[in-house]
N, C-alpha and C positions, 0 to 999 in steps of 0.2 A: 173316709176321708170325707170333708166336707164339701157342700157343694159348690159354695166362693173358692174354695182351693184348687177343685179340680177343671172348675172355668179358669183361673188361673194361668193351671198347668199346661191347658189347651189354647189357651190365646197363646202363652208362649212357645210352645211347639208349633202352632201354626207362623207365629211373626218373627219363628229364630232358629226352628231347626230344621224344619221342611227347605228354606232357603240353602239352607246352609248344605245338607243334604243333597239338594238338588244343582248345588254349585261344584258340590266334590268330582278330580278330574278321573280319579281314577280309582279303581277297588284297593292299589296299595294306600294311595292317601287315606281314603274312607279307613281302613282297615286300623292306622295310625290314631286319625280321629274319633273312634269309634272306641279304641280301648284307652285311650285320655279323658273322653268324656266320663265312661264309667266307673272307670278310679275316682273322679274329682266329684260325680253325682249320689253312687249308688254305695252304699256303707253296707257289709252284712248285718245281720242283726246279732245281736249279743250274745255270748257264747258259742260263736259261730267256728267249729273245727273246719277246716280242709286240709286232708290229706294226699296229696299230689301222688302219679306215678305216670311214666311216657304214654298212658295210653286215656286215662281220666283222671277227674278229680273225683273225690268223694268229697261226700259234703253232711254233715251232723249239728244239730244243735241240742245239745245233752244226749244222755242213753236212745237209743232209736229202739224202737217199741217193738217186739216180735222177728221176724228173718222175711221181711217185706221190705222190696227194693222201689227205688222210683230211678227208671233210667231215663235223663231228660239230656233232649236237645236242643242244643242253642239257635237262635233264631241268627239273621243277617244276610237275609237272598243268598241264601251261599257264598256268600263274596266276604265278608266280615263276619266278626263274632268268632267268642273261644272259649272255654271253660272258665277263663279269666273273666271277661267279660260277664259271663252269667252267672259269678258265685255269690251275690248280692240275691238274687231272688232265687237261685236253689236255696239260697241259705233260709227266707223266708219260707221255703215252700216247707224243708225238714219243719220249721220252727211249725210252722200249720199242724201237720201232718204227724209231727215224730217220728218219722223215718228219715232212713238213709238215703240223700240224691248222690245217685253215678250221674256225674258230666263228664262225657266222649269228647274228645277229637276229634274232628273230622277235616281233612281235606278241602282247599278251598277253589270257586275258581277264580279267574279263568284257567290261570296253573293247572287247575284237577278239575278238570270239565267232567259233567255225567256219563255216567253211573259211579263215580267216586265216594261220593258222599251217602250214599247207599251201601254203598258195597262196605263202608266204615260203618256203618249203622251196623250192618250184620255184623260184622266181625265187633263190636262193643256187647250185642246181645249175646253172642258167644262165648265171651270175655265172663261175662257175669255169669253167664250160667256154667264157669267151669270152675268158677269160683262159691260155686255149691249154690245160687238159688235157683231154684224153682221156676220154671216157667210160668205157672200160676200164682207164685208168690213176687211177681215184679209188675211193674203199672211204668205204660210208657207215658213218656209225657213231652210238649215242646212249643215254643212259640216257631208264628211267623214260617219260615221255608222250615224252623223246627219240627213244626209242629207237621207240615207235612213230610217231612222224614220220617218222625215216630206212624205217624196213617201207611206211608208206603211200607214201612215196617212190620206194620200191623196186617194189613194184606198177604202179606209174603208167611208171615209166620201161621197165620190163618192154612195157606194152603198146606203147608208142613204137619200141622198135629200140635204146634209147638206153643199154641196165642197165650199171651200176658193173661194177667189178671183184670187188663181195662188201659183206659187211655185217657189223658187229658190234654187239652191242648187251648192257645188262647192267638186267635187268629192265625190258624193255621190256613199255609198259601199251598193250598192244591190243585191248581191247577195252571201249567206254565204256560199254557196253548193259549190262555187269557181270554176264553170264552163267556167268563161269567161278566154279567151287565153292570153291576155296580163298577166294576175296573174303571167305566167310562159313567158312569150315573153321579158317582159318589169323586170326581177328579176335584171339585172347587172344596170336597169337604173332608176329606181324608189329612188326619192333623199333621202326618211324618211323610206320607208318600209321595211321590210326583209320576204320576201313570207314563207322563213321555217317555220318561227312562226307562220302563217295564222292558222294552223292546232288545235295549241296549244289555240288560243287567241278564234277560232270557241268551241273548246273542255268547255274552261268556259264560254262563251255564253250560249249555246246550252244545258249545264249537261251532257259532253261528249256524245248527239244524244240523248239524250231522249228528246229534244225538237228538231220536224224535222227542218232542216237550209233549207226546203222549203218553209217552213210555212208562207204566204204573209206576214206576221203583223211580220216580222225578215226579211224574203228577198223581196220587194214588188216588183219585177222581175217576179216573180210567180203570181203576183195578175192581174187582170184584170182592166182597166182603160176604162171605156166608157166614150167619150165624155170629156174626163177633160179639164178643165181650163187651159190658156197659164202656158209653166209649159221652165224656162231657167235654164240648166245646164255650169258645167265650170270643166273640165279637163284638165291638162296638158297632151302631146302626151307623156311624158316618163312616166308616172303612170301605176302600176298595176291594179289601178281602172278603168283603159282608158274603157276596153269593159264593165264593168259596169256602165259607165253612158251612153256607146252611143245606148248600145242594148234596153235600158230600154225607152232611149230616140226612138226609132224603134216603142217599143211599145206603147208609149204615139200616137205617131203620127196616127198607125195602131186601136187606137183605136178613130179616129172619132174628136180628140180632133182639139184644134184653132189653128190655121197655125203659129202663135206665138211659139208653143211647142220643143221646138230645143237644140243642146250641141254644146257649142262651146270649140273647142280642141286649146288649146295654146300649142305653145314649148317653153322652152323642156315639 
């Protein structure tokens, strides 16, 4: 993408999307608007095939290469999003990787607070394994809350001795206690999210503190990662979740994982 186009998109997000998201009155309204926006603005790549069953979507572009599967968890602050909203992104990932992408559904807050999303993620893992994918032939992925969910699942699987082949995440939300310094430092710079509403969102997800925000099933920053597989994460320098990404990357490296464990910071 050209720098001029990127600047234009960033300007649009700052001027239009962030104020709109900030003004959204409820999670239910946000879900409808998010679904509508993704239908209008996001299109799957050519030759994208989506097969749906009750548990997840299966996305591919052309014949998948080999028996490796990407298990991808959608973002949306645990409040919005679905396999439908992320089909275009999954199609792009499938086209670039040559692999099939599984997009599971998981229950959303506030109707289904933590640990409902984690339990659904674990069930999705068990389902793809039951369908014949070996654990070391599955790559986990996700964005925002979905990235945090993938990392929480990774920590659990490492403990059980069934670690996946690797993981990638875009701007993962890894610490719902909000202790990352860039939550405040990047308040004026983040293109989409208003940190002033984070406490409200976290309240929805944790049932107003009934579920601990530092539980590793929700905040993988507090999990143990002993000898993790390769992990790659990407985050923009302007995002409030910058520290969420950088700090968990440090924990992954400290856990003695592969040298490929890294976080890529982009500008803006």
